[in-house]
Every structure is written in structure tokens, then in C-alpha cells.
C-alpha positions in Angstrom: -13.5 12.8 9.8 -11.2 10.9 12.1 -8.2 8.7 11.3 -7.2 6.0 13.8 -3.7 4.4 13.6 -3.0 1.6 15.9 0.4 -0.1 16.1 1.4 0.8 12.5 4.1 3.4 12.6 6.8 1.0 13.9 6.5 -1.1 10.7 7.3 1.7 8.2 10.7 3.0 7.3 9.8 6.6 7.0 7.2 7.7 9.6 7.3 11.3 8.4 5.9 10.2 5.0 3.0 8.3 6.6 2.2 11.2 8.9 2.3 13.7 6.0 0.0 11.6 3.9 -2.3 11.2 6.8 -2.4 14.9 7.3 -3.1 15.4 3.6 -6.1 13.1 3.5 -7.5 14.3 6.8 -10.4 16.7 6.2 -10.4 20.2 7.6 -11.1 20.1 11.3 -10.5 16.3 11.2 -8.7 14.6 14.1 -6.3 11.7 14.3 -5.6 9.3 17.1 -2.4 7.2 17.2 -1.6 4.4 19.5 1.9 2.9 19.2 4.9 1.6 21.1 7.0 3.7 23.4 10.7 3.7 22.7 12.1 0.5 24.0 15.4 -1.5 24.0 13.9 -4.9 23.2 15.8 -5.7 20.0 14.6 -9.3 19.9 11.0 -8.2 20.2 11.6 -5.8 17.2 13.1 -8.5 15.1 10.4 -11.1 15.9 7.7 -8.7 15.0 9.4 -7.2 11.9 9.3 -3.6 13.1 11.5 -1.0 11.5 11.9 1.1 14.7 12.0 0.5 18.4 9.1 2.6 19.3 8.8 6.4 19.8 9.5 8.9 22.5 6.4 11.0 23.1 8.1 14.3 22.4 9.6 12.9 19.2 6.2 11.8 17.9 4.6 15.0 19.0 7.1 17.0 16.9 6.6 14.7 14.0 2.9 15.5 14.0 3.7 19.2 14.1 6.1 18.7 11.2 3.3 17.1 9.3 1.4 20.4 9.8 -1.1 19.1 12.2 -2.3 21.2 15.1 -3.0 20.7 18.8 -0.6 17.7 18.9 -0.4 15.8 22.2 1.4 12.6 23.0 1.7 10.7 26.3 2.6 7.3 27.7 -0.4 5.1 28.5 -0.3 3.3 31.9 0.7 -0.4 31.3 -1.5 -3.3 32.3 -0.1 -5.2 35.2 0.2 -8.4 33.2 1.6 -6.7 30.0 4.6 -8.5 28.4 5.3 -6.2 25.5 6.7 -2.6 25.5 4.6 0.2 26.9 2.2 2.1 24.6 1.7 5.8 23.9 -1.3 7.8 22.8 -1.0 10.7 20.4 -3.7 13.0 19.0 -3.7 15.9 16.6 -6.0 17.8 14.3 -6.0 19.5 10.9 -6.8 23.1 10.7 -9.3 24.6 8.3 -6.7 24.8 5.5 -3.2 23.4 4.7 
């Protein structure tokens, strides 16, 4: 089983709760992939899109995945497209062990 989360975490007030629930429903040996915004300073963009947070630092999101009791957490910036107008993206992955 895999869980894919794309551009969702910035819209929730408590990211830790979402990641914990994701870890709970992920089957043993299941994997998650998350694509979301890198931390940015574009307050007007955040207000226009209704986001709760201004993105994530890769090390911060990696630690949040570990805190949710997921294993093999990785998180890195994705190279931006040359014509991109929004904030940069990051890619995170993690897996659930055989038991919680």
C-alpha cells in the first residue's frame, strides 16, 4: 500500500496530526510519498491560496515523519522548472515498519 500526498500539508493547521493518521492507516511495509512546498517568504501567495503555513524545510518535514514513527524518511528539494512562478517544491518519502 502507498499513500500519496500532493500539496496538502500546507493547508492544515496541525501537520503532525495528519502525518500520525497517515502512519496509522499505512499498512505494514507500506510507503508514503509527499510533494509539498519548500519554506518560502511569499506571504501574499500564502494568503491568496489559503495556506496555513509557508511551506516546510526539508529537515523539518523529515523529522516530522520520524516523529510519526515512520522509517527511512528522506526529504529533499526538487529542482524548479525554469518557468515556475510559485515556491519551490520538496519531495519526502517514508515507510512503515512491520509493526507500530
